[in-house]
C-alpha positions as a LaTeX table, in Angstrom:
\begin{tabular}{lrrr}
\hline
Residue & $x$ (\AA) & $y$ (\AA) & $z$ (\AA) \\
\hline
Met1 & $-35.92$ & $-94.80$ & 126.34 \\
Asp2 & $-38.57$ & $-95.41$ & 128.96 \\
Glu3 & $-38.76$ & $-93.55$ & 132.36 \\
Ser4 & $-39.21$ & $-96.83$ & 134.38 \\
Lys5 & $-36.04$ & $-98.35$ & 132.44 \\
Gln6 & $-34.00$ & $-95.35$ & 133.87 \\
Pro7 & $-31.35$ & $-96.56$ & 136.91 \\
Thr8 & $-33.21$ & $-96.43$ & 140.40 \\
Lys9 & $-29.72$ & $-95.22$ & 141.98 \\
Ser10 & $-31.13$ & $-91.80$ & 141.97 \\
Asn11 & $-34.28$ & $-92.34$ & 143.39 \\
Trp12 & $-33.27$ & $-94.01$ & 146.72 \\
Leu13 & $-30.48$ & $-91.21$ & 147.28 \\
Phe14 & $-33.76$ & $-89.30$ & 146.66 \\
Ile15 & $-35.93$ & $-90.83$ & 149.14 \\
Val16 & $-32.90$ & $-91.73$ & 151.54 \\
Ser17 & $-31.63$ & $-88.07$ & 152.25 \\
Pro18 & $-29.06$ & $-86.94$ & 155.21 \\
Cys19 & $-32.54$ & $-85.19$ & 156.61 \\
Leu20 & $-34.28$ & $-88.94$ & 156.68 \\
Leu21 & $-31.07$ & $-90.27$ & 158.02 \\
Ala22 & $-30.99$ & $-87.84$ & 160.81 \\
Ala23 & $-34.69$ & $-87.83$ & 161.93 \\
Leu24 & $-34.19$ & $-91.81$ & 162.03 \\
Ile25 & $-30.91$ & $-90.88$ & 164.76 \\
Cys26 & $-33.20$ & $-88.48$ & 166.44 \\
Leu27 & $-35.96$ & $-91.55$ & 166.76 \\
Tyr28 & $-33.84$ & $-93.84$ & 168.39 \\
Gly29 & $-32.62$ & $-91.30$ & 170.86 \\
Ile30 & $-36.10$ & $-90.84$ & 171.84 \\
Ile31 & $-37.03$ & $-94.02$ & 172.18 \\
Asp32 & $-33.88$ & $-95.13$ & 173.58 \\
Ser33 & $-33.85$ & $-92.38$ & 176.39 \\
Tyr34 & $-37.82$ & $-93.02$ & 176.82 \\
Leu35 & $-36.59$ & $-96.29$ & 178.02 \\
Asp36 & $-33.73$ & $-95.94$ & 180.33 \\
Met37 & $-36.13$ & $-93.01$ & 182.18 \\
Gly38 & $-36.27$ & $-95.75$ & 185.00 \\
His39 & $-32.84$ & $-96.38$ & 185.62 \\
Ser40 & $-32.15$ & $-92.67$ & 185.52 \\
Lys41 & $-34.52$ & $-91.41$ & 187.62 \\
Gly42 & $-35.67$ & $-89.11$ & 184.85 \\
Trp43 & $-32.89$ & $-87.68$ & 183.44 \\
Ser44 & $-33.40$ & $-89.33$ & 180.05 \\
Phe45 & $-36.57$ & $-87.07$ & 179.93 \\
Ile46 & $-33.51$ & $-84.77$ & 178.83 \\
Gly47 & $-32.72$ & $-86.58$ & 176.05 \\
Val48 & $-36.65$ & $-86.63$ & 174.58 \\
Ile49 & $-36.85$ & $-82.80$ & 175.31 \\
Ile50 & $-34.03$ & $-82.19$ & 173.06 \\
Leu51 & $-34.77$ & $-84.80$ & 170.24 \\
Val52 & $-38.26$ & $-84.05$ & 169.54 \\
Pro53 & $-37.76$ & $-80.27$ & 168.45 \\
Ile54 & $-34.64$ & $-81.61$ & 165.95 \\
Leu55 & $-36.85$ & $-84.17$ & 164.62 \\
Val56 & $-39.58$ & $-81.96$ & 164.17 \\
Ile57 & $-37.65$ & $-79.45$ & 162.21 \\
Val58 & $-35.63$ & $-82.02$ & 160.61 \\
Leu59 & $-38.82$ & $-84.11$ & 159.28 \\
Val60 & $-40.63$ & $-80.78$ & 157.66 \\
Ala61 & $-37.52$ & $-79.18$ & 156.09 \\
Asp62 & $-36.84$ & $-82.67$ & 153.94 \\
Leu63 & $-40.17$ & $-82.98$ & 153.38 \\
Leu64 & $-40.32$ & $-79.22$ & 151.87 \\
Leu65 & $-37.06$ & $-79.16$ & 149.83 \\
Lys66 & $-38.20$ & $-82.64$ & 148.72 \\
Tyr67 & $-41.22$ & $-81.23$ & 147.80 \\
Phe68 & $-39.38$ & $-77.99$ & 145.87 \\
Leu69 & $-36.19$ & $-80.09$ & 144.69 \\
Lys70 & $-37.85$ & $-82.31$ & 142.70 \\
Gly71 & $-35.17$ & $-84.75$ & 141.48 \\
Arg72 & $-32.22$ & $-82.69$ & 142.17 \\
Thr73 & $-30.51$ & $-85.08$ & 144.12 \\
Gly74 & $-27.17$ & $-83.74$ & 144.65 \\
Leu75 & $-28.81$ & $-79.82$ & 145.61 \\
Leu76 & $-30.70$ & $-81.78$ & 147.89 \\
Trp77 & $-27.89$ & $-83.83$ & 149.93 \\
Leu78 & $-25.73$ & $-80.58$ & 149.72 \\
Ile79 & $-28.75$ & $-78.56$ & 151.30 \\
Glu80 & $-29.47$ & $-81.04$ & 153.44 \\
Ile81 & $-26.35$ & $-81.66$ & 154.87 \\
Val82 & $-25.93$ & $-77.93$ & 155.60 \\
Leu83 & $-28.63$ & $-77.48$ & 157.45 \\
Ile84 & $-28.02$ & $-80.41$ & 159.89 \\
Ala85 & $-24.86$ & $-78.90$ & 160.24 \\
Ile86 & $-26.03$ & $-75.78$ & 161.16 \\
Ile87 & $-29.30$ & $-77.14$ & 163.40 \\
Phe88 & $-26.13$ & $-78.98$ & 165.41 \\
Leu89 & $-24.35$ & $-76.24$ & 165.74 \\
Tyr90 & $-27.25$ & $-74.26$ & 167.19 \\
Gln91 & $-28.57$ & $-77.01$ & 169.62 \\
Phe92 & $-25.00$ & $-77.38$ & 170.82 \\
Arg93 & $-23.59$ & $-74.03$ & 171.06 \\
Met94 & $-22.95$ & $-73.88$ & 174.41 \\
Tyr95 & $-20.99$ & $-76.40$ & 174.45 \\
Leu96 & $-18.21$ & $-75.70$ & 171.49 \\
\hline
\end{tabular}
């Protein structure tokens, strides 16, 4: 069977991974915090400071994992979900 005729569900799940979704959420938080800086008298900048490193870590991890786990969608999702949980717990460890 030709490779181009295979179902693309697995391809979409490989492209739209948990780290990519977390990066989009971080990007939304950064933009929202930046736009709200005038109303919060600069306090929203703390959101930018917190979310930029998370965004960078998540994007780099996503690219590296996709490079090393070519086509292994289930393993990619498992590793990325665990990685996001570790990042979340590390960032907010003082509140837990």
